A tleap script that builds the chain and sets N, CA, C and O, in Angstrom:
source leaprc.protein.ff14SB
mol = sequence {
  NMET LYS PHE GLU ALA ALA GLU ASN PHE GLU
  ASN GLY ARG ALA ARG VAL LYS LEU ASP GLY
  LYS TRP ARG GLU THR ASP ARG LYS GLY SER
  LEU VAL GLU GLN ALA SER ILE GLY SER ALA
  THR MET GLU GLU ASN GLY THR ILE VAL LEU
  GLN LEU ARG ALA GLU SER PRO ASP GLY LYS
  ILE GLY ASP ALA LEU LEU ARG TYR PRO PRO
  ASP HIE PRO GLN TYR ALA GLU ILE LEU ARG
  HIE LEU GLY GLY LEU GLN LYS GLY GLU SER
  LYS PRO VAL PRO PRO TRP PRO GLU LYS GLN
  CPRO
}
set mol.1.N position { -19.772 -11.281 4.470 }
set mol.1.CA position { -18.595 -11.601 3.630 }
set mol.1.C position { -17.460 -12.092 4.443 }
set mol.1.O position { -17.138 -11.441 5.437 }
set mol.2.N position { -16.815 -13.177 4.128 }
set mol.2.CA position { -15.752 -13.723 4.783 }
set mol.2.C position { -14.344 -13.557 4.091 }
set mol.2.O position { -14.121 -14.085 3.001 }
set mol.3.N position { -13.404 -12.807 4.759 }
set mol.3.CA position { -12.196 -12.559 4.148 }
set mol.3.C position { -11.175 -13.658 4.454 }
set mol.3.O position { -11.263 -14.289 5.508 }
set mol.4.N position { -10.136 -13.924 3.496 }
set mol.4.CA position { -9.221 -14.921 3.688 }
set mol.4.C position { -8.074 -14.361 4.712 }
set mol.4.O position { -7.390 -15.116 5.403 }
set mol.5.N position { -7.962 -13.017 4.716 }
set mol.5.CA position { -6.922 -12.454 5.704 }
set mol.5.C position { -7.301 -11.018 5.806 }
set mol.5.O position { -7.995 -10.490 4.937 }
set mol.6.N position { -6.860 -10.370 6.854 }
set mol.6.CA position { -7.225 -8.917 7.117 }
set mol.6.C position { -6.111 -8.260 7.862 }
set mol.6.O position { -5.536 -8.890 8.749 }
set mol.7.N position { -5.766 -7.036 7.564 }
set mol.7.CA position { -4.806 -6.267 8.443 }
set mol.7.C position { -5.682 -5.202 9.296 }
set mol.7.O position { -6.904 -5.077 9.219 }
set mol.8.N position { -4.923 -4.558 10.015 }
set mol.8.CA position { -5.494 -3.599 11.019 }
set mol.8.C position { -6.014 -2.308 10.320 }
set mol.8.O position { -5.403 -1.930 9.320 }
set mol.9.N position { -7.083 -1.604 10.757 }
set mol.9.CA position { -7.644 -0.548 10.320 }
set mol.9.C position { -6.712 0.695 10.500 }
set mol.9.O position { -6.127 0.905 11.563 }
set mol.10.N position { -6.595 1.568 9.323 }
set mol.10.CA position { -5.846 2.728 9.429 }
set mol.10.C position { -6.752 3.769 8.796 }
set mol.10.O position { -7.312 3.518 7.728 }
set mol.11.N position { -6.900 4.828 9.363 }
set mol.11.CA position { -7.905 5.867 8.692 }
set mol.11.C position { -9.210 5.506 8.245 }
set mol.11.O position { -9.804 6.063 7.321 }
set mol.12.N position { -9.706 4.405 9.040 }
set mol.12.CA position { -11.140 4.051 8.685 }
set mol.12.C position { -11.119 2.779 7.662 }
set mol.12.O position { -12.158 2.191 7.360 }
set mol.13.N position { -9.963 2.448 7.207 }
set mol.13.CA position { -9.869 1.269 6.188 }
set mol.13.C position { -8.903 0.247 6.560 }
set mol.13.O position { -7.944 0.489 7.294 }
set mol.14.N position { -9.153 -0.905 6.051 }
set mol.14.CA position { -8.298 -2.060 6.301 }
set mol.14.C position { -7.915 -2.831 5.041 }
set mol.14.O position { -8.799 -2.950 4.193 }
set mol.15.N position { -6.808 -3.331 4.818 }
set mol.15.CA position { -6.615 -4.166 3.559 }
set mol.15.C position { -7.129 -5.562 4.021 }
set mol.15.O position { -6.870 -6.042 5.125 }
set mol.16.N position { -7.898 -6.172 3.048 }
set mol.16.CA position { -8.376 -7.542 3.335 }
set mol.16.C position { -8.015 -8.431 2.024 }
set mol.16.O position { -7.827 -7.874 0.943 }
set mol.17.N position { -7.933 -9.728 2.161 }
set mol.17.CA position { -7.814 -10.615 1.014 }
set mol.17.C position { -9.029 -11.284 0.839 }
set mol.17.O position { -9.600 -11.909 1.733 }
set mol.18.N position { -9.469 -11.141 -0.435 }
set mol.18.CA position { -10.704 -11.916 -0.832 }
set mol.18.C position { -10.526 -12.464 -2.158 }
set mol.18.O position { -10.081 -11.757 -3.062 }
set mol.19.N position { -10.862 -13.757 -2.349 }
set mol.19.CA position { -10.600 -14.445 -3.664 }
set mol.19.C position { -9.231 -14.365 -4.109 }
set mol.19.O position { -8.962 -14.234 -5.303 }
set mol.20.N position { -8.249 -14.447 -3.102 }
set mol.20.CA position { -6.896 -14.261 -3.421 }
set mol.20.C position { -6.350 -12.996 -3.748 }
set mol.20.O position { -5.167 -12.976 -4.089 }
set mol.21.N position { -7.035 -11.859 -3.706 }
set mol.21.CA position { -6.601 -10.646 -3.994 }
set mol.21.C position { -6.771 -9.587 -2.826 }
set mol.21.O position { -7.761 -9.587 -2.094 }
set mol.22.N position { -5.759 -8.713 -2.716 }
set mol.22.CA position { -5.997 -7.733 -1.595 }
set mol.22.C position { -6.718 -6.595 -2.046 }
set mol.22.O position { -6.428 -5.992 -3.080 }
set mol.23.N position { -7.749 -6.260 -1.209 }
set mol.23.CA position { -8.647 -5.061 -1.479 }
set mol.23.C position { -8.686 -4.251 -0.165 }
set mol.23.O position { -8.063 -4.619 0.830 }
set mol.24.N position { -9.366 -3.245 -0.196 }
set mol.24.CA position { -9.682 -2.376 0.988 }
set mol.24.C position { -11.074 -2.415 1.349 }
set mol.24.O position { -11.926 -2.483 0.464 }
set mol.25.N position { -11.429 -2.373 2.741 }
set mol.25.CA position { -12.799 -2.393 3.164 }
set mol.25.C position { -12.898 -1.158 4.276 }
set mol.25.O position { -11.956 -0.739 4.949 }
set mol.26.N position { -14.106 -0.737 4.297 }
set mol.26.CA position { -14.359 0.153 5.409 }
set mol.26.C position { -14.806 -0.459 6.686 }
set mol.26.O position { -14.880 -1.687 6.663 }
set mol.27.N position { -15.104 0.110 7.742 }
set mol.27.CA position { -15.366 -0.447 9.036 }
set mol.27.C position { -16.700 -1.286 9.054 }
set mol.27.O position { -16.943 -2.125 9.920 }
set mol.28.N position { -17.632 -0.937 7.891 }
set mol.28.CA position { -18.823 -1.644 7.765 }
set mol.28.C position { -18.680 -2.989 7.111 }
set mol.28.O position { -19.635 -3.765 7.074 }
set mol.29.N position { -17.438 -3.301 6.562 }
set mol.29.CA position { -17.178 -4.438 5.824 }
set mol.29.C position { -17.318 -4.328 4.322 }
set mol.29.O position { -17.037 -5.254 3.562 }
set mol.30.N position { -17.811 -3.037 3.898 }
set mol.30.CA position { -18.026 -2.811 2.418 }
set mol.30.C position { -16.790 -2.693 1.752 }
set mol.30.O position { -15.909 -2.062 2.336 }
set mol.31.N position { -16.530 -3.222 0.537 }
set mol.31.CA position { -15.270 -3.098 -0.298 }
set mol.31.C position { -15.254 -1.677 -0.780 }
set mol.31.O position { -16.286 -1.141 -1.185 }
set mol.32.N position { -14.081 -1.052 -0.741 }
set mol.32.CA position { -13.693 0.222 -1.292 }
set mol.32.C position { -13.016 -0.020 -2.617 }
set mol.32.O position { -12.164 -0.891 -2.800 }
set mol.33.N position { -13.456 0.805 -3.510 }
set mol.33.CA position { -12.991 0.467 -4.960 }
set mol.33.C position { -11.627 1.225 -5.178 }
set mol.33.O position { -11.030 1.043 -6.240 }
set mol.34.N position { -11.130 2.030 -4.262 }
set mol.34.CA position { -9.915 2.757 -4.495 }
set mol.34.C position { -8.757 1.690 -4.678 }
set mol.34.O position { -8.608 0.795 -3.846 }
set mol.35.N position { -7.936 1.812 -5.799 }
set mol.35.CA position { -6.878 0.887 -5.824 }
set mol.35.C position { -5.735 1.102 -4.854 }
set mol.35.O position { -5.419 2.206 -4.411 }
set mol.36.N position { -5.142 -0.043 -4.560 }
set mol.36.CA position { -3.950 0.001 -3.680 }
set mol.36.C position { -2.958 -1.142 -4.177 }
set mol.36.O position { -3.348 -2.258 -4.518 }
set mol.37.N position { -1.676 -0.745 -4.178 }
set mol.37.CA position { -0.684 -1.836 -4.657 }
set mol.37.C position { 0.148 -2.236 -3.528 }
set mol.37.O position { 1.179 -2.875 -3.741 }
set mol.38.N position { -0.246 -1.883 -2.220 }
set mol.38.CA position { 0.491 -2.321 -1.003 }
set mol.38.C position { 0.288 -1.300 0.103 }
set mol.38.O position { -0.656 -0.512 0.169 }
set mol.39.N position { 1.249 -1.408 0.926 }
set mol.39.CA position { 1.166 -0.477 2.053 }
set mol.39.C position { 2.597 0.196 2.288 }
set mol.39.O position { 3.652 -0.344 1.955 }
set mol.40.N position { 2.501 1.391 2.879 }
set mol.40.CA position { 3.598 2.230 3.252 }
set mol.40.C position { 3.667 2.536 4.687 }
set mol.40.O position { 2.676 2.940 5.295 }
set mol.41.N position { 4.928 2.336 5.304 }
set mol.41.CA position { 4.925 2.821 6.785 }
set mol.41.C position { 6.229 3.641 6.861 }
set mol.41.O position { 7.178 3.404 6.113 }
set mol.42.N position { 6.237 4.582 7.762 }
set mol.42.CA position { 7.467 5.384 8.062 }
set mol.42.C position { 7.987 4.865 9.439 }
set mol.42.O position { 7.296 4.860 10.458 }
set mol.43.N position { 9.161 4.469 9.372 }
set mol.43.CA position { 9.961 4.086 10.672 }
set mol.43.C position { 10.258 5.408 11.478 }
set mol.43.O position { 9.968 6.515 11.023 }
set mol.44.N position { 10.796 5.241 12.583 }
set mol.44.CA position { 11.084 6.285 13.546 }
set mol.44.C position { 12.161 7.083 13.087 }
set mol.44.O position { 12.269 8.239 13.495 }
set mol.45.N position { 13.092 6.525 12.165 }
set mol.45.CA position { 14.286 7.309 11.637 }
set mol.45.C position { 13.944 7.998 10.405 }
set mol.45.O position { 14.773 8.635 9.755 }
set mol.46.N position { 12.646 7.862 10.064 }
set mol.46.CA position { 12.182 8.523 8.760 }
set mol.46.C position { 12.227 7.778 7.452 }
set mol.46.O position { 11.811 8.247 6.393 }
set mol.47.N position { 12.804 6.492 7.612 }
set mol.47.CA position { 12.799 5.580 6.432 }
set mol.47.C position { 11.356 5.129 6.062 }
set mol.47.O position { 10.565 4.672 6.887 }
set mol.48.N position { 11.102 5.298 4.783 }
set mol.48.CA position { 9.828 4.835 4.359 }
set mol.48.C position { 9.953 3.405 3.801 }
set mol.48.O position { 10.823 3.128 2.975 }
set mol.49.N position { 9.043 2.473 4.281 }
set mol.49.CA position { 9.071 1.100 3.900 }
set mol.49.C position { 7.901 0.867 3.066 }
set mol.49.O position { 6.791 1.096 3.547 }
set mol.50.N position { 8.028 0.392 1.739 }
set mol.50.CA position { 6.962 0.034 0.959 }
set mol.50.C position { 6.838 -1.483 0.803 }
set mol.50.O position { 7.821 -2.136 0.453 }
set mol.51.N position { 5.659 -2.064 1.053 }
set mol.51.CA position { 5.551 -3.455 0.740 }
set mol.51.C position { 4.455 -3.582 -0.318 }
set mol.51.O position { 3.268 -3.338 -0.098 }
set mol.52.N position { 4.934 -3.964 -1.423 }
set mol.52.CA position { 4.055 -3.892 -2.806 }
set mol.52.C position { 3.763 -5.326 -3.232 }
set mol.52.O position { 4.395 -6.312 -2.852 }
set mol.53.N position { 2.723 -5.318 -4.071 }
set mol.53.CA position { 2.401 -6.664 -4.644 }
set mol.53.C position { 1.759 -6.276 -6.112 }
set mol.53.O position { 0.941 -5.371 -6.279 }
set mol.54.N position { 2.207 -7.008 -6.992 }
set mol.54.CA position { 1.704 -7.029 -8.384 }
set mol.54.C position { 1.175 -8.278 -8.793 }
set mol.54.O position { 1.818 -9.306 -8.582 }
set mol.55.N position { -0.056 -8.305 -9.422 }
set mol.55.CA position { -0.776 -9.593 -9.782 }
set mol.55.C position { -1.110 -9.251 -11.235 }
set mol.55.O position { -1.592 -8.183 -11.615 }
set mol.56.N position { -0.763 -10.384 -12.054 }
set mol.56.CA position { -1.018 -10.320 -13.405 }
set mol.56.C position { -2.280 -11.014 -13.685 }
set mol.56.O position { -2.690 -11.837 -12.867 }
set mol.57.N position { -3.015 -10.736 -14.887 }
set mol.57.CA position { -4.227 -11.404 -15.204 }
set mol.57.C position { -4.184 -12.950 -15.138 }
set mol.57.O position { -5.157 -13.617 -14.785 }
set mol.58.N position { -2.916 -13.508 -15.525 }
set mol.58.CA position { -2.804 -14.972 -15.593 }
set mol.58.C position { -2.415 -15.556 -14.258 }
set mol.58.O position { -2.004 -16.715 -14.206 }
set mol.59.N position { -2.533 -14.752 -13.089 }
set mol.59.CA position { -2.314 -15.204 -11.806 }
set mol.59.C position { -0.982 -15.268 -11.228 }
set mol.59.O position { -0.821 -15.837 -10.149 }
set mol.60.N position { 0.047 -14.700 -11.892 }
set mol.60.CA position { 1.350 -14.553 -11.404 }
set mol.60.C position { 1.390 -13.401 -10.453 }
set mol.60.O position { 0.789 -12.351 -10.681 }
set mol.61.N position { 2.140 -13.626 -9.336 }
set mol.61.CA position { 2.269 -12.673 -8.295 }
set mol.61.C position { 3.720 -12.219 -8.057 }
set mol.61.O position { 4.611 -13.066 -7.994 }
set mol.62.N position { 3.983 -10.905 -7.924 }
set mol.62.CA position { 5.289 -10.496 -7.503 }
set mol.62.C position { 5.172 -9.566 -6.377 }
set mol.62.O position { 4.395 -8.612 -6.406 }
set mol.63.N position { 6.019 -9.863 -5.280 }
set mol.63.CA position { 6.030 -9.106 -4.045 }
set mol.63.C position { 7.342 -8.348 -4.054 }
set mol.63.O position { 8.324 -8.774 -4.661 }
set mol.64.N position { 7.338 -7.252 -3.389 }
set mol.64.CA position { 8.531 -6.337 -3.152 }
set mol.64.C position { 8.527 -5.621 -1.827 }
set mol.64.O position { 7.472 -5.175 -1.376 }
set mol.65.N position { 9.715 -5.491 -1.165 }
set mol.65.CA position { 9.802 -4.734 0.002 }
set mol.65.C position { 10.956 -3.820 -0.298 }
set mol.65.O position { 12.094 -4.246 -0.491 }
set mol.66.N position { 10.621 -2.528 -0.332 }
set mol.66.CA position { 11.384 -1.447 -0.734 }
set mol.66.C position { 11.683 -0.453 0.471 }
set mol.66.O position { 10.754 -0.108 1.202 }
set mol.67.N position { 12.904 -0.016 0.667 }
set mol.67.CA position { 13.152 0.876 1.789 }
set mol.67.C position { 13.814 2.184 1.288 }
set mol.67.O position { 14.786 2.111 0.536 }
set mol.68.N position { 13.363 3.260 1.646 }
set mol.68.CA position { 13.786 4.645 1.175 }
set mol.68.C position { 14.241 5.423 2.481 }
set mol.68.O position { 13.373 5.989 3.146 }
set mol.69.N position { 15.497 5.468 2.849 }
set mol.69.CA position { 16.014 6.337 3.910 }
set mol.69.C position { 15.863 7.701 3.329 }
set mol.69.O position { 15.775 7.909 2.119 }
set mol.70.N position { 15.833 8.743 4.376 }
set mol.70.CA position { 15.554 10.058 3.982 }
set mol.70.C position { 16.508 10.698 3.105 }
set mol.70.O position { 16.147 11.673 2.446 }
set mol.71.N position { 17.868 10.186 3.014 }
set mol.71.CA position { 18.900 10.659 2.098 }
set mol.71.C position { 18.762 9.956 0.589 }
set mol.71.O position { 19.553 10.201 -0.321 }
set mol.72.N position { 17.731 9.126 0.482 }
set mol.72.CA position { 17.661 8.509 -0.920 }
set mol.72.C position { 17.232 9.481 -1.940 }
set mol.72.O position { 16.343 10.276 -1.634 }
set mol.73.N position { 17.763 9.513 -3.132 }
set mol.73.CA position { 17.392 10.513 -4.072 }
set mol.73.C position { 15.873 10.551 -4.434 }
set mol.73.O position { 15.362 11.600 -4.824 }
set mol.74.N position { 15.177 9.431 -4.305 }
set mol.74.CA position { 13.747 9.416 -4.692 }
set mol.74.C position { 12.852 9.686 -3.415 }
set mol.74.O position { 11.632 9.633 -3.565 }
set mol.75.N position { 13.306 9.932 -2.343 }
set mol.75.CA position { 12.650 9.945 -1.151 }
set mol.75.C position { 11.391 11.059 -1.152 }
set mol.75.O position { 10.259 10.839 -0.722 }
set mol.76.N position { 11.832 12.195 -1.692 }
set mol.76.CA position { 10.676 13.271 -1.721 }
set mol.76.C position { 9.663 12.886 -2.665 }
set mol.76.O position { 8.486 13.119 -2.389 }
set mol.77.N position { 10.003 12.276 -3.840 }
set mol.77.CA position { 9.016 11.737 -4.868 }
set mol.77.C position { 8.054 10.708 -4.086 }
set mol.77.O position { 6.828 10.818 -4.074 }
set mol.78.N position { 8.687 9.826 -3.521 }
set mol.78.CA position { 7.855 8.707 -2.862 }
set mol.78.C position { 6.956 9.419 -1.825 }
set mol.78.O position { 5.751 9.177 -1.887 }
set mol.79.N position { 7.396 10.246 -0.904 }
set mol.79.CA position { 6.643 10.935 0.019 }
set mol.79.C position { 5.401 11.776 -0.598 }
set mol.79.O position { 4.295 11.802 -0.058 }
set mol.80.N position { 5.692 12.394 -1.685 }
set mol.80.CA position { 4.663 13.198 -2.388 }
set mol.80.C position { 3.674 12.256 -2.947 }
set mol.80.O position { 2.482 12.543 -2.827 }
set mol.81.N position { 4.012 11.201 -3.524 }
set mol.81.CA position { 3.092 10.112 -4.135 }
set mol.81.C position { 2.120 9.457 -2.990 }
set mol.81.O position { 0.961 9.113 -3.220 }
set mol.82.N position { 2.691 9.352 -1.881 }
set mol.82.CA position { 1.879 8.808 -0.687 }
set mol.82.C position { 0.993 9.927 -0.060 }
set mol.82.O position { 0.207 9.646 0.845 }
set mol.83.N position { 1.112 11.107 -0.508 }
set mol.83.CA position { 0.403 12.181 0.057 }
set mol.83.C position { 0.898 12.580 1.480 }
set mol.83.O position { 0.147 13.171 2.257 }
set mol.84.N position { 2.033 12.283 1.767 }
set mol.84.CA position { 2.691 12.682 3.112 }
set mol.84.C position { 2.537 11.372 3.972 }
set mol.84.O position { 1.679 10.527 3.714 }
set mol.85.N position { 3.385 11.271 4.959 }
set mol.85.CA position { 3.445 10.158 5.859 }
set mol.85.C position { 4.213 10.446 7.030 }
set mol.85.O position { 5.346 10.899 6.862 }
set mol.86.N position { 3.762 10.247 8.250 }
set mol.86.CA position { 4.349 10.649 9.489 }
set mol.86.C position { 5.024 9.352 10.119 }
set mol.86.O position { 4.714 8.205 9.797 }
set mol.87.N position { 5.968 9.683 11.038 }
set mol.87.CA position { 6.652 8.485 11.716 }
set mol.87.C position { 5.725 7.640 12.450 }
set mol.87.O position { 4.899 8.097 13.240 }
set mol.88.N position { 5.877 6.307 12.164 }
set mol.88.CA position { 4.890 5.483 12.911 }
set mol.88.C position { 3.544 5.261 12.062 }
set mol.88.O position { 2.798 4.334 12.374 }
set mol.89.N position { 3.287 5.965 11.172 }
set mol.89.CA position { 1.998 5.878 10.414 }
set mol.89.C position { 2.232 4.869 9.201 }
set mol.89.O position { 3.331 4.701 8.672 }
set mol.90.N position { 1.113 4.252 8.848 }
set mol.90.CA position { 0.978 3.282 7.716 }
set mol.90.C position { -0.275 3.717 6.896 }
set mol.90.O position { -1.270 4.206 7.429 }
set mol.91.N position { -0.150 3.504 5.586 }
set mol.91.CA position { -1.274 3.745 4.697 }
set mol.91.C position { -1.132 2.996 3.514 }
set mol.91.O position { -0.050 2.480 3.230 }
set mol.92.N position { -2.293 2.872 2.677 }
set mol.92.CA position { -2.204 2.080 1.431 }
set mol.92.C position { -1.443 2.922 0.359 }
set mol.92.O position { -1.470 4.151 0.416 }
set mol.93.N position { -0.805 2.297 -0.558 }
set mol.93.CA position { 0.027 2.786 -1.606 }
set mol.93.C position { -0.843 2.884 -2.859 }
set mol.93.O position { -1.270 1.833 -3.336 }
set mol.94.N position { -1.139 4.035 -3.427 }
set mol.94.CA position { -1.913 4.049 -4.695 }
set mol.94.C position { -0.962 3.640 -5.826 }
set mol.94.O position { 0.255 3.739 -5.668 }
set mol.95.N position { -1.484 3.194 -6.932 }
set mol.95.CA position { -0.692 2.855 -8.042 }
set mol.95.C position { -0.086 4.116 -8.662 }
set mol.95.O position { -0.730 5.164 -8.685 }
set mol.96.N position { 1.104 4.023 -9.147 }
set mol.96.CA position { 1.759 5.077 -9.883 }
set mol.96.C position { 1.165 5.239 -11.249 }
set mol.96.O position { 0.830 4.269 -11.929 }
set mol.97.N position { 1.039 6.497 -11.642 }
set mol.97.CA position { 0.411 6.649 -13.025 }
set mol.97.C position { 1.402 5.937 -14.126 }
set mol.97.O position { 2.613 5.831 -13.937 }
set mol.98.N position { 0.815 5.525 -15.147 }
set mol.98.CA position { 1.476 5.028 -16.314 }
set mol.98.C position { 2.357 6.107 -16.901 }
set mol.98.O position { 1.906 7.236 -17.096 }
set mol.99.N position { 3.693 5.758 -17.205 }
set mol.99.CA position { 4.634 6.781 -17.845 }
set mol.99.C position { 4.422 6.680 -19.308 }
set mol.99.O position { 4.418 5.545 -19.785 }
set mol.100.N position { 4.252 7.655 -20.060 }
set mol.100.CA position { 4.184 7.771 -21.569 }
set mol.100.C position { 5.687 7.654 -22.135 }
set mol.100.O position { 6.578 8.322 -21.610 }
set mol.101.N position { 5.922 6.887 -23.096 }
set mol.101.CA position { 7.236 6.821 -23.771 }
set mol.101.C position { 7.517 8.153 -24.427 }
set mol.101.O position { 8.564 8.326 -25.050 }
savepdb mol mol.pdb
quit
């Protein structure tokens, strides 16, 4: 399988671009079905940086770069959603659950 783009492996997985969409692969090159909406990194000062992408069924794409310093009101919620994150670490961002009205 040939990928259009690939990122470095983290915890045995890497983000890869296939048919215009970002997915995850294991070290054997097999696609992993766990959903990811982007990547999260924690800077040395504790700031969480989220690089997110949304793709609609009709092909529209939206990218976002969000920064959450430790004093941000949603910092603890973001950190919990990520399952924790250490300084210098990067990991995939799972989708947030749909909120009920």
